[in-house]
PDB file of N, H, CA, C and O in Angstrom:
ATOM      1  N   MET A   1       0.561  -1.415  -0.151  1.00  0.00           N
ATOM      2  CA  MET A   1       0.048   0.350   0.347  1.00  0.00           C
ATOM      3  C   MET A   1       0.816   1.170  -0.009  1.00  0.00           C
ATOM      4  O   MET A   1       2.008   0.900  -0.153  1.00  0.00           O
ATOM      5  N   PRO A   2       0.314   2.373  -0.238  1.00  0.00           N
ATOM      6  CA  PRO A   2       0.993   3.443  -0.450  1.00  0.00           C
ATOM      7  C   PRO A   2       0.903   4.493   0.118  1.00  0.00           C
ATOM      8  O   PRO A   2      -0.261   4.653   0.485  1.00  0.00           O
ATOM      9  N   LEU A   3       1.530   5.298   0.383  1.00  0.00           N
ATOM     10  H   LEU A   3       2.476   5.168   0.085  1.00  0.00           H
ATOM     11  CA  LEU A   3       2.107   5.763   1.419  1.00  0.00           C
ATOM     12  C   LEU A   3       1.310   7.226   0.810  1.00  0.00           C
ATOM     13  O   LEU A   3       1.227   7.535  -0.379  1.00  0.00           O
ATOM     14  N   TYR A   4       0.745   8.034   2.029  1.00  0.00           N
ATOM     15  H   TYR A   4       0.812   7.783   2.995  1.00  0.00           H
ATOM     16  CA  TYR A   4       0.500   9.596   2.323  1.00  0.00           C
ATOM     17  C   TYR A   4       0.346  10.815   3.064  1.00  0.00           C
ATOM     18  O   TYR A   4      -0.596  10.913   3.851  1.00  0.00           O
ATOM     19  N   ASN A   5       0.960  11.524   2.944  1.00  0.00           N
ATOM     20  H   ASN A   5       1.725  11.444   2.305  1.00  0.00           H
ATOM     21  CA  ASN A   5       0.319  12.464   4.133  1.00  0.00           C
ATOM     22  C   ASN A   5      -0.315  12.974   4.052  1.00  0.00           C
ATOM     23  O   ASN A   5      -0.758  13.519   3.041  1.00  0.00           O
ATOM     24  N   ILE A   6      -0.702  13.027   5.307  1.00  0.00           N
ATOM     25  H   ILE A   6      -0.342  12.584   6.128  1.00  0.00           H
ATOM     26  CA  ILE A   6      -2.381  14.188   5.836  1.00  0.00           C
ATOM     27  C   ILE A   6      -2.167  15.074   6.667  1.00  0.00           C
ATOM     28  O   ILE A   6      -1.747  14.738   7.775  1.00  0.00           O
ATOM     29  N   THR A   7      -2.364  16.260   6.405  1.00  0.00           N
ATOM     30  H   THR A   7      -2.705  16.533   5.506  1.00  0.00           H
ATOM     31  CA  THR A   7      -2.191  17.385   7.259  1.00  0.00           C
ATOM     32  C   THR A   7      -3.157  18.039   6.926  1.00  0.00           C
ATOM     33  O   THR A   7      -3.677  18.351   5.855  1.00  0.00           O
ATOM     34  N   LEU A   8      -3.496  18.363   8.817  1.00  0.00           N
ATOM     35  H   LEU A   8      -3.073  18.109   9.687  1.00  0.00           H
ATOM     36  CA  LEU A   8      -4.746  19.990   8.986  1.00  0.00           C
ATOM     37  C   LEU A   8      -4.454  21.096   8.604  1.00  0.00           C
ATOM     38  O   LEU A   8      -3.676  21.915   9.095  1.00  0.00           O
ATOM     39  N   LYS A   9      -5.244  21.155   7.472  1.00  0.00           N
ATOM     40  H   LYS A   9      -5.875  20.489   7.073  1.00  0.00           H
ATOM     41  CA  LYS A   9      -5.836  23.324   7.117  1.00  0.00           C
ATOM     42  C   LYS A   9      -5.305  23.774   7.784  1.00  0.00           C
ATOM     43  O   LYS A   9      -4.983  23.405   8.913  1.00  0.00           O
ATOM     44  N   THR A  10      -4.926  25.359   6.834  1.00  0.00           N
ATOM     45  H   THR A  10      -5.188  25.659   5.917  1.00  0.00           H
ATOM     46  CA  THR A  10      -4.792  26.023   8.558  1.00  0.00           C
ATOM     47  C   THR A  10      -5.802  26.723   9.132  1.00  0.00           C
ATOM     48  O   THR A  10      -5.585  27.835   9.614  1.00  0.00           O
ATOM     49  N   ASN A  11      -7.115  26.111   9.147  1.00  0.00           N
ATOM     50  H   ASN A  11      -7.291  25.208   8.756  1.00  0.00           H
ATOM     51  CA  ASN A  11      -7.773  26.699   9.347  1.00  0.00           C
ATOM     52  C   ASN A  11      -8.633  26.223  10.287  1.00  0.00           C
ATOM     53  O   ASN A  11      -9.113  26.808  11.258  1.00  0.00           O
ATOM     54  N   ALA A  12      -8.906  24.200   9.597  1.00  0.00           N
ATOM     55  H   ALA A  12      -8.516  23.725   8.808  1.00  0.00           H
ATOM     56  CA  ALA A  12      -9.193  23.494  10.378  1.00  0.00           C
ATOM     57  C   ALA A  12      -9.133  23.502  11.899  1.00  0.00           C
ATOM     58  O   ALA A  12      -8.142  24.043  12.390  1.00  0.00           O
ATOM     59  N   PRO A  13     -10.463  22.743  13.096  1.00  0.00           N
ATOM     60  CA  PRO A  13      -9.662  22.802  13.676  1.00  0.00           C
ATOM     61  C   PRO A  13      -9.262  21.604  13.547  1.00  0.00           C
ATOM     62  O   PRO A  13      -9.299  20.869  12.559  1.00  0.00           O
ATOM     63  N   VAL A  14      -8.649  21.324  15.187  1.00  0.00           N
ATOM     64  H   VAL A  14      -8.619  21.921  15.989  1.00  0.00           H
ATOM     65  CA  VAL A  14      -8.269  20.260  15.695  1.00  0.00           C
ATOM     66  C   VAL A  14      -8.510  19.297  15.805  1.00  0.00           C
ATOM     67  O   VAL A  14      -7.862  18.369  15.321  1.00  0.00           O
ATOM     68  N   GLU A  15      -9.675  19.171  16.578  1.00  0.00           N
ATOM     69  H   GLU A  15     -10.202  19.925  16.971  1.00  0.00           H
ATOM     70  CA  GLU A  15     -10.757  17.756  15.703  1.00  0.00           C
ATOM     71  C   GLU A  15     -10.824  17.341  14.947  1.00  0.00           C
ATOM     72  O   GLU A  15     -11.855  16.670  14.979  1.00  0.00           O
ATOM     73  N   GLU A  16     -10.233  17.213  13.883  1.00  0.00           N
ATOM     74  H   GLU A  16      -9.395  17.758  13.857  1.00  0.00           H
ATOM     75  CA  GLU A  16     -10.351  16.819  12.314  1.00  0.00           C
ATOM     76  C   GLU A  16      -9.154  16.469  12.808  1.00  0.00           C
ATOM     77  O   GLU A  16      -9.154  15.341  13.302  1.00  0.00           O
ATOM     78  N   LEU A  17      -8.569  16.799  12.830  1.00  0.00           N
ATOM     79  H   LEU A  17      -8.569  17.716  12.428  1.00  0.00           H
ATOM     80  CA  LEU A  17      -6.957  15.499  12.642  1.00  0.00           C
ATOM     81  C   LEU A  17      -7.470  14.170  12.737  1.00  0.00           C
ATOM     82  O   LEU A  17      -7.581  13.371  11.807  1.00  0.00           O
ATOM     83  N   GLU A  18      -7.943  13.905  14.596  1.00  0.00           N
ATOM     84  H   GLU A  18      -7.853  14.554  15.351  1.00  0.00           H
ATOM     85  CA  GLU A  18      -8.994  13.429  14.982  1.00  0.00           C
ATOM     86  C   GLU A  18      -9.571  12.210  14.144  1.00  0.00           C
ATOM     87  O   GLU A  18      -9.307  11.013  14.035  1.00  0.00           O
ATOM     88  N   LYS A  19     -10.676  13.283  13.494  1.00  0.00           N
ATOM     89  H   LYS A  19     -10.891  14.256  13.583  1.00  0.00           H
ATOM     90  CA  LYS A  19     -11.186  12.476  13.098  1.00  0.00           C
ATOM     91  C   LYS A  19     -10.871  11.719  11.234  1.00  0.00           C
ATOM     92  O   LYS A  19     -11.569  11.063  10.461  1.00  0.00           O
ATOM     93  N   ALA A  20      -9.408  12.298  11.186  1.00  0.00           N
ATOM     94  H   ALA A  20      -8.841  12.831  11.814  1.00  0.00           H
ATOM     95  CA  ALA A  20      -9.363  11.934   9.938  1.00  0.00           C
ATOM     96  C   ALA A  20      -8.649  10.712  10.065  1.00  0.00           C
ATOM     97  O   ALA A  20      -8.424   9.939   9.134  1.00  0.00           O
ATOM     98  N   LYS A  21      -8.196  10.519  11.595  1.00  0.00           N
ATOM     99  H   LYS A  21      -8.379  11.147  12.351  1.00  0.00           H
ATOM    100  CA  LYS A  21      -7.277  10.146  11.573  1.00  0.00           C
ATOM    101  C   LYS A  21      -7.573   7.887  11.668  1.00  0.00           C
ATOM    102  O   LYS A  21      -7.004   6.812  11.477  1.00  0.00           O
ATOM    103  N   ALA A  22      -9.170   8.665  12.198  1.00  0.00           N
ATOM    104  H   ALA A  22      -9.633   9.538  12.352  1.00  0.00           H
ATOM    105  CA  ALA A  22     -10.169   7.645  12.653  1.00  0.00           C
ATOM    106  C   ALA A  22     -10.281   7.106  11.301  1.00  0.00           C
ATOM    107  O   ALA A  22      -9.984   5.997  10.857  1.00  0.00           O
ATOM    108  N   PHE A  23     -10.705   7.993  10.827  1.00  0.00           N
ATOM    109  H   PHE A  23     -10.945   8.894  11.188  1.00  0.00           H
ATOM    110  CA  PHE A  23     -11.498   7.644   8.762  1.00  0.00           C
ATOM    111  C   PHE A  23     -10.204   6.707   8.617  1.00  0.00           C
ATOM    112  O   PHE A  23     -10.591   5.915   9.477  1.00  0.00           O
ATOM    113  N   ALA A  24      -9.067   6.208   8.242  1.00  0.00           N
ATOM    114  H   ALA A  24      -8.752   6.851   7.544  1.00  0.00           H
ATOM    115  CA  ALA A  24      -8.365   6.286   7.933  1.00  0.00           C
ATOM    116  C   ALA A  24      -8.039   5.066   8.440  1.00  0.00           C
ATOM    117  O   ALA A  24      -7.018   4.558   7.977  1.00  0.00           O
ATOM    118  N   ARG A  25      -8.662   4.442   9.300  1.00  0.00           N
ATOM    119  H   ARG A  25      -9.491   4.855   9.676  1.00  0.00           H
ATOM    120  CA  ARG A  25      -7.893   3.017  10.232  1.00  0.00           C
ATOM    121  C   ARG A  25      -9.147   2.993   9.771  1.00  0.00           C
ATOM    122  O   ARG A  25      -9.085   2.635   8.594  1.00  0.00           O
ATOM    123  N   GLU A  26     -10.262   3.191  10.093  1.00  0.00           N
ATOM    124  H   GLU A  26     -10.312   3.482  11.049  1.00  0.00           H
ATOM    125  CA  GLU A  26     -12.357   2.496   9.394  1.00  0.00           C
ATOM    126  C   GLU A  26     -11.767   2.332   7.683  1.00  0.00           C
ATOM    127  O   GLU A  26     -12.459   1.507   7.086  1.00  0.00           O
ATOM    128  N   LYS A  27     -10.935   2.787   7.028  1.00  0.00           N
ATOM    129  H   LYS A  27     -10.372   3.457   7.513  1.00  0.00           H
ATOM    130  CA  LYS A  27     -11.470   2.654   5.647  1.00  0.00           C
ATOM    131  C   LYS A  27     -10.377   1.593   5.190  1.00  0.00           C
ATOM    132  O   LYS A  27     -10.182   1.167   4.052  1.00  0.00           O
ATOM    133  N   GLY A  28      -9.537   1.190   6.686  1.00  0.00           N
ATOM    134  H   GLY A  28      -9.695   1.535   7.611  1.00  0.00           H
ATOM    135  CA  GLY A  28      -8.100   0.186   6.214  1.00  0.00           C
ATOM    136  C   GLY A  28      -6.742   0.672   6.186  1.00  0.00           C
ATOM    137  O   GLY A  28      -5.596   0.281   5.969  1.00  0.00           O
ATOM    138  N   GLY A  29      -7.350   1.634   6.483  1.00  0.00           N
ATOM    139  H   GLY A  29      -8.282   1.952   6.659  1.00  0.00           H
ATOM    140  CA  GLY A  29      -5.268   2.576   6.743  1.00  0.00           C
ATOM    141  C   GLY A  29      -4.257   1.814   7.856  1.00  0.00           C
ATOM    142  O   GLY A  29      -4.343   0.731   8.436  1.00  0.00           O
ATOM    143  N   VAL A  30      -3.501   2.632   7.872  1.00  0.00           N
ATOM    144  H   VAL A  30      -3.431   3.512   7.402  1.00  0.00           H
ATOM    145  CA  VAL A  30      -1.849   2.322   9.092  1.00  0.00           C
ATOM    146  C   VAL A  30      -0.870   3.139   9.166  1.00  0.00           C
ATOM    147  O   VAL A  30       0.057   3.269   8.367  1.00  0.00           O
ATOM    148  N   ILE A  31      -1.139   3.902  10.479  1.00  0.00           N
ATOM    149  H   ILE A  31      -1.893   3.797  11.129  1.00  0.00           H
ATOM    150  CA  ILE A  31      -0.853   5.216  10.576  1.00  0.00           C
ATOM    151  C   ILE A  31       0.548   4.450  11.670  1.00  0.00           C
ATOM    152  O   ILE A  31       0.940   3.927  12.713  1.00  0.00           O
ATOM    153  N   ARG A  32       0.790   5.009  10.210  1.00  0.00           N
ATOM    154  H   ARG A  32       0.471   5.434   9.362  1.00  0.00           H
ATOM    155  CA  ARG A  32       3.037   4.541  10.329  1.00  0.00           C
ATOM    156  C   ARG A  32       3.367   5.675  10.946  1.00  0.00           C
ATOM    157  O   ARG A  32       3.429   5.394  12.143  1.00  0.00           O
ATOM    158  N   HIS A  33       3.594   6.709  10.801  1.00  0.00           N
ATOM    159  H   HIS A  33       3.543   6.937   9.829  1.00  0.00           H
ATOM    160  CA  HIS A  33       4.174   7.852  12.145  1.00  0.00           C
ATOM    161  C   HIS A  33       3.128   9.763  11.812  1.00  0.00           C
ATOM    162  O   HIS A  33       2.815  10.548  10.916  1.00  0.00           O
ATOM    163  N   GLU A  34       3.035   9.559  13.175  1.00  0.00           N
ATOM    164  H   GLU A  34       3.289   8.922  13.902  1.00  0.00           H
ATOM    165  CA  GLU A  34       2.808  11.152  14.046  1.00  0.00           C
ATOM    166  C   GLU A  34       3.175  12.251  13.415  1.00  0.00           C
ATOM    167  O   GLU A  34       3.204  11.982  12.215  1.00  0.00           O
ATOM    168  N   TYR A  35       3.455  13.292  13.592  1.00  0.00           N
ATOM    169  H   TYR A  35       3.431  13.510  14.568  1.00  0.00           H
ATOM    170  CA  TYR A  35       3.789  14.532  13.398  1.00  0.00           C
ATOM    171  C   TYR A  35       4.066  15.142  14.774  1.00  0.00           C
ATOM    172  O   TYR A  35       3.813  14.134  15.434  1.00  0.00           O
ATOM    173  N   SER A  36       4.383  16.010  15.633  1.00  0.00           N
ATOM    174  H   SER A  36       4.589  16.829  15.097  1.00  0.00           H
ATOM    175  CA  SER A  36       4.940  16.326  16.492  1.00  0.00           C
ATOM    176  C   SER A  36       4.552  18.726  15.989  1.00  0.00           C
ATOM    177  O   SER A  36       4.039  19.686  16.564  1.00  0.00           O
ATOM    178  N   ILE A  37       5.055  18.519  15.016  1.00  0.00           N
ATOM    179  H   ILE A  37       5.471  17.739  14.549  1.00  0.00           H
ATOM    180  CA  ILE A  37       6.138  19.297  14.407  1.00  0.00           C
ATOM    181  C   ILE A  37       4.662  20.525  13.677  1.00  0.00           C
ATOM    182  O   ILE A  37       4.357  21.561  14.269  1.00  0.00           O
ATOM    183  N   ILE A  38       4.140  20.180  12.678  1.00  0.00           N
ATOM    184  H   ILE A  38       4.387  19.338  12.198  1.00  0.00           H
ATOM    185  CA  ILE A  38       3.401  19.560  12.421  1.00  0.00           C
ATOM    186  C   ILE A  38       2.068  19.171  12.602  1.00  0.00           C
ATOM    187  O   ILE A  38       1.864  18.832  13.768  1.00  0.00           O
ATOM    188  N   LYS A  39       0.811  19.073  11.672  1.00  0.00           N
ATOM    189  H   LYS A  39       0.976  19.348  10.724  1.00  0.00           H
ATOM    190  CA  LYS A  39      -0.934  18.695  12.419  1.00  0.00           C
ATOM    191  C   LYS A  39      -1.010  17.775  11.102  1.00  0.00           C
ATOM    192  O   LYS A  39      -1.645  17.894  10.054  1.00  0.00           O
ATOM    193  N   GLY A  40      -0.155  16.865  11.551  1.00  0.00           N
ATOM    194  H   GLY A  40       0.361  16.769  12.402  1.00  0.00           H
ATOM    195  CA  GLY A  40      -0.253  15.490  10.749  1.00  0.00           C
ATOM    196  C   GLY A  40      -0.291  14.332  10.175  1.00  0.00           C
ATOM    197  O   GLY A  40      -1.001  13.860  11.063  1.00  0.00           O
ATOM    198  N   PHE A  41      -0.171  13.590   9.575  1.00  0.00           N
ATOM    199  H   PHE A  41       0.406  13.973   8.854  1.00  0.00           H
ATOM    200  CA  PHE A  41       0.287  12.070  10.058  1.00  0.00           C
ATOM    201  C   PHE A  41       0.629  11.249   8.708  1.00  0.00           C
ATOM    202  O   PHE A  41       0.038  11.627   7.697  1.00  0.00           O
ATOM    203  N   THR A  42       1.326  10.406   8.618  1.00  0.00           N
ATOM    204  H   THR A  42       1.806  10.098   9.440  1.00  0.00           H
ATOM    205  CA  THR A  42       1.546   9.524   8.270  1.00  0.00           C
ATOM    206  C   THR A  42       0.609   8.325   7.620  1.00  0.00           C
ATOM    207  O   THR A  42      -0.349   8.051   8.343  1.00  0.00           O
ATOM    208  N   VAL A  43       0.689   7.610   6.483  1.00  0.00           N
ATOM    209  H   VAL A  43       1.467   7.832   5.895  1.00  0.00           H
ATOM    210  CA  VAL A  43      -0.125   7.110   6.571  1.00  0.00           C
ATOM    211  C   VAL A  43      -0.495   6.291   5.897  1.00  0.00           C
ATOM    212  O   VAL A  43      -1.157   6.692   4.940  1.00  0.00           O
ATOM    213  N   GLU A  44      -0.206   4.197   6.057  1.00  0.00           N
ATOM    214  H   GLU A  44       0.332   3.871   6.834  1.00  0.00           H
ATOM    215  CA  GLU A  44      -0.641   3.753   4.337  1.00  0.00           C
ATOM    216  C   GLU A  44      -1.734   3.175   4.891  1.00  0.00           C
ATOM    217  O   GLU A  44      -2.273   2.811   5.936  1.00  0.00           O
ATOM    218  N   PHE A  45      -1.860   3.304   3.040  1.00  0.00           N
ATOM    219  H   PHE A  45      -1.422   3.600   2.191  1.00  0.00           H
ATOM    220  CA  PHE A  45      -3.944   3.163   2.721  1.00  0.00           C
ATOM    221  C   PHE A  45      -3.610   3.259   1.259  1.00  0.00           C
ATOM    222  O   PHE A  45      -2.736   3.719   0.524  1.00  0.00           O
ATOM    223  N   PRO A  46      -5.187   2.337   1.186  1.00  0.00           N
ATOM    224  CA  PRO A  46      -5.125   1.485  -0.699  1.00  0.00           C
ATOM    225  C   PRO A  46      -5.585   2.285  -1.224  1.00  0.00           C
ATOM    226  O   PRO A  46      -6.522   2.954  -0.789  1.00  0.00           O
ATOM    227  N   ASP A  47      -4.957   2.442  -2.464  1.00  0.00           N
ATOM    228  H   ASP A  47      -4.196   1.898  -2.817  1.00  0.00           H
ATOM    229  CA  ASP A  47      -5.308   3.236  -3.139  1.00  0.00           C
ATOM    230  C   ASP A  47      -6.735   3.211  -3.772  1.00  0.00           C
ATOM    231  O   ASP A  47      -7.218   3.790  -4.745  1.00  0.00           O
ATOM    232  N   ASP A  48      -7.185   2.409  -2.947  1.00  0.00           N
ATOM    233  H   ASP A  48      -6.793   1.939  -2.156  1.00  0.00           H
ATOM    234  CA  ASP A  48      -8.503   1.856  -4.083  1.00  0.00           C
ATOM    235  C   ASP A  48      -9.390   3.010  -2.720  1.00  0.00           C
ATOM    236  O   ASP A  48     -10.620   2.965  -2.706  1.00  0.00           O
ATOM    237  N   THR A  49      -8.913   3.627  -2.041  1.00  0.00           N
ATOM    238  H   THR A  49      -7.914   3.664  -2.052  1.00  0.00           H
ATOM    239  CA  THR A  49     -10.157   3.145  -1.134  1.00  0.00           C
ATOM    240  C   THR A  49      -9.209   4.675  -0.237  1.00  0.00           C
ATOM    241  O   THR A  49      -9.346   4.756   0.983  1.00  0.00           O
ATOM    242  N   VAL A  50      -8.443   5.605  -0.880  1.00  0.00           N
ATOM    243  H   VAL A  50      -8.332   5.539  -1.872  1.00  0.00           H
ATOM    244  CA  VAL A  50      -7.473   7.134  -1.108  1.00  0.00           C
ATOM    245  C   VAL A  50      -8.748   8.388  -1.097  1.00  0.00           C
ATOM    246  O   VAL A  50      -9.091   9.196  -0.234  1.00  0.00           O
ATOM    247  N   GLN A  51      -9.158   8.149  -2.274  1.00  0.00           N
ATOM    248  H   GLN A  51      -8.879   7.493  -2.975  1.00  0.00           H
ATOM    249  CA  GLN A  51     -10.636   9.294  -2.598  1.00  0.00           C
ATOM    250  C   GLN A  51     -11.158   9.568  -1.213  1.00  0.00           C
ATOM    251  O   GLN A  51     -10.860  10.583  -0.584  1.00  0.00           O
ATOM    252  N   THR A  52     -12.027   8.529  -0.725  1.00  0.00           N
ATOM    253  H   THR A  52     -12.270   7.705  -1.236  1.00  0.00           H
ATOM    254  CA  THR A  52     -12.875   8.604  -0.418  1.00  0.00           C
ATOM    255  C   THR A  52     -12.350   9.827   1.063  1.00  0.00           C
ATOM    256  O   THR A  52     -13.167  10.612   1.543  1.00  0.00           O
ATOM    257  N   LEU A  53     -10.556   9.711   1.674  1.00  0.00           N
ATOM    258  H   LEU A  53      -9.892   9.073   1.284  1.00  0.00           H
ATOM    259  CA  LEU A  53     -10.397  10.615   2.431  1.00  0.00           C
ATOM    260  C   LEU A  53     -10.163  12.519   1.574  1.00  0.00           C
ATOM    261  O   LEU A  53     -10.499  13.592   2.073  1.00  0.00           O
ATOM    262  N   LYS A  54      -9.676  12.337   0.587  1.00  0.00           N
ATOM    263  H   LYS A  54      -9.403  11.465   0.181  1.00  0.00           H
ATOM    264  CA  LYS A  54      -9.521  13.248  -0.429  1.00  0.00           C
ATOM    265  C   LYS A  54     -10.482  14.182  -0.530  1.00  0.00           C
ATOM    266  O   LYS A  54     -10.224  15.262  -1.060  1.00  0.00           O
ATOM    267  N   SER A  55     -11.922  13.852   0.043  1.00  0.00           N
ATOM    268  H   SER A  55     -12.132  12.974   0.473  1.00  0.00           H
ATOM    269  CA  SER A  55     -13.324  14.639  -0.277  1.00  0.00           C
ATOM    270  C   SER A  55     -13.334  15.150   1.115  1.00  0.00           C
ATOM    271  O   SER A  55     -14.298  15.856   1.409  1.00  0.00           O
ATOM    272  N   THR A  56     -12.196  14.861   2.273  1.00  0.00           N
ATOM    273  H   THR A  56     -11.412  14.288   2.034  1.00  0.00           H
ATOM    274  CA  THR A  56     -12.598  15.916   3.214  1.00  0.00           C
ATOM    275  C   THR A  56     -11.960  17.346   3.448  1.00  0.00           C
ATOM    276  O   THR A  56     -10.799  17.693   3.667  1.00  0.00           O
ATOM    277  N   GLU A  57     -12.959  17.939   3.341  1.00  0.00           N
ATOM    278  H   GLU A  57     -13.902  17.658   3.163  1.00  0.00           H
ATOM    279  CA  GLU A  57     -12.335  19.790   2.966  1.00  0.00           C
ATOM    280  C   GLU A  57     -11.191  19.524   4.499  1.00  0.00           C
ATOM    281  O   GLU A  57     -12.017  19.805   5.367  1.00  0.00           O
ATOM    282  N   HIS A  58     -10.601  19.367   4.854  1.00  0.00           N
ATOM    283  H   HIS A  58      -9.930  19.139   4.149  1.00  0.00           H
ATOM    284  CA  HIS A  58     -10.167  19.968   5.973  1.00  0.00           C
ATOM    285  C   HIS A  58      -8.337  19.222   6.078  1.00  0.00           C
ATOM    286  O   HIS A  58      -7.349  19.433   6.782  1.00  0.00           O
ATOM    287  N   VAL A  59      -8.552  18.657   5.379  1.00  0.00           N
ATOM    288  H   VAL A  59      -9.355  18.486   4.807  1.00  0.00           H
ATOM    289  CA  VAL A  59      -7.071  17.754   5.857  1.00  0.00           C
ATOM    290  C   VAL A  59      -6.778  17.888   4.390  1.00  0.00           C
ATOM    291  O   VAL A  59      -7.722  17.859   3.601  1.00  0.00           O
ATOM    292  N   HIS A  60      -5.571  18.029   3.969  1.00  0.00           N
ATOM    293  H   HIS A  60      -4.804  18.052   4.610  1.00  0.00           H
ATOM    294  CA  HIS A  60      -4.250  18.166   3.151  1.00  0.00           C
ATOM    295  C   HIS A  60      -4.076  16.502   2.201  1.00  0.00           C
ATOM    296  O   HIS A  60      -3.011  16.086   2.657  1.00  0.00           O
ATOM    297  N   ILE A  61      -4.348  15.917   1.639  1.00  0.00           N
ATOM    298  H   ILE A  61      -5.213  16.255   1.268  1.00  0.00           H
ATOM    299  CA  ILE A  61      -3.078  14.076   1.249  1.00  0.00           C
ATOM    300  C   ILE A  61      -2.336  15.037  -0.150  1.00  0.00           C
ATOM    301  O   ILE A  61      -2.800  15.581  -1.152  1.00  0.00           O
ATOM    302  N   GLU A  62      -1.125  14.896   0.369  1.00  0.00           N
ATOM    303  H   GLU A  62      -0.748  14.455   1.183  1.00  0.00           H
ATOM    304  CA  GLU A  62       0.255  14.023  -0.817  1.00  0.00           C
ATOM    305  C   GLU A  62       0.301  12.656  -0.757  1.00  0.00           C
ATOM    306  O   GLU A  62       0.276  12.030   0.303  1.00  0.00           O
ATOM    307  N   GLN A  63       0.360  12.214  -1.733  1.00  0.00           N
ATOM    308  H   GLN A  63       0.380  12.722  -2.594  1.00  0.00           H
ATOM    309  CA  GLN A  63       1.598  10.553  -1.847  1.00  0.00           C
ATOM    310  C   GLN A  63       2.784  11.186  -1.339  1.00  0.00           C
ATOM    311  O   GLN A  63       3.247  12.294  -1.610  1.00  0.00           O
ATOM    312  N   ASP A  64       3.287  10.103  -0.388  1.00  0.00           N
ATOM    313  H   ASP A  64       2.911   9.203  -0.168  1.00  0.00           H
ATOM    314  CA  ASP A  64       4.250  10.576   0.100  1.00  0.00           C
ATOM    315  C   ASP A  64       5.885   9.916  -1.218  1.00  0.00           C
ATOM    316  O   ASP A  64       5.868   8.935  -1.961  1.00  0.00           O
ATOM    317  N   GLY A  65       7.068  10.965  -0.999  1.00  0.00           N
ATOM    318  H   GLY A  65       7.082  11.762  -0.395  1.00  0.00           H
ATOM    319  CA  GLY A  65       7.876  10.310  -2.412  1.00  0.00           C
ATOM    320  C   GLY A  65       9.757  10.626  -1.513  1.00  0.00           C
ATOM    321  O   GLY A  65      10.248  10.475  -0.394  1.00  0.00           O
ATOM    322  N   ALA A  66      10.189  11.103  -2.848  1.00  0.00           N
ATOM    323  H   ALA A  66       9.789  11.225  -3.756  1.00  0.00           H
ATOM    324  CA  ALA A  66      11.180  10.909  -2.459  1.00  0.00           C
ATOM    325  C   ALA A  66      11.197  12.139  -2.899  1.00  0.00           C
ATOM    326  O   ALA A  66      10.355  12.627  -3.653  1.00  0.00           O
ATOM    327  N   VAL A  67      12.448  12.854  -2.309  1.00  0.00           N
ATOM    328  H   VAL A  67      13.132  12.457  -1.697  1.00  0.00           H
ATOM    329  CA  VAL A  67      12.526  14.417  -2.445  1.00  0.00           C
ATOM    330  C   VAL A  67      13.658  15.045  -3.394  1.00  0.00           C
ATOM    331  O   VAL A  67      14.572  15.341  -2.624  1.00  0.00           O
ATOM    332  N   SER A  68      14.016  15.374  -4.652  1.00  0.00           N
ATOM    333  H   SER A  68      13.274  15.134  -5.278  1.00  0.00           H
ATOM    334  CA  SER A  68      15.521  15.328  -5.217  1.00  0.00           C
ATOM    335  C   SER A  68      15.797  17.033  -4.597  1.00  0.00           C
ATOM    336  O   SER A  68      15.151  17.641  -3.744  1.00  0.00           O
ATOM    337  N   PRO A  69      16.419  17.263  -5.010  1.00  0.00           N
ATOM    338  CA  PRO A  69      16.947  19.240  -4.387  1.00  0.00           C
ATOM    339  C   PRO A  69      17.040  19.188  -6.404  1.00  0.00           C
ATOM    340  O   PRO A  69      17.322  18.154  -7.009  1.00  0.00           O
ATOM    341  N   HIS A  70      16.823  20.142  -6.897  1.00  0.00           N
ATOM    342  H   HIS A  70      16.594  20.983  -6.405  1.00  0.00           H
ATOM    343  CA  HIS A  70      17.187  20.629  -8.377  1.00  0.00           C
ATOM    344  C   HIS A  70      17.364  22.181  -8.288  1.00  0.00           C
ATOM    345  O   HIS A  70      17.651  22.828  -9.296  1.00  0.00           O
TER     346      HIS A  70
END
């Protein structure tokens, strides 16, 4: 399963992050890391169900991947 970085949008209530984590687990996701500096987490999530999490207005979702300086 691919990894996704989930972060709370700027004006979103903090409880929305807990809702996103619960929703991800409910849909078969496995939380791999929780961030302390930013409000977010990394989740291993099935490709076929990530769209349901993307429909949430309070979080930003980005597939995790290698970063290379250019």
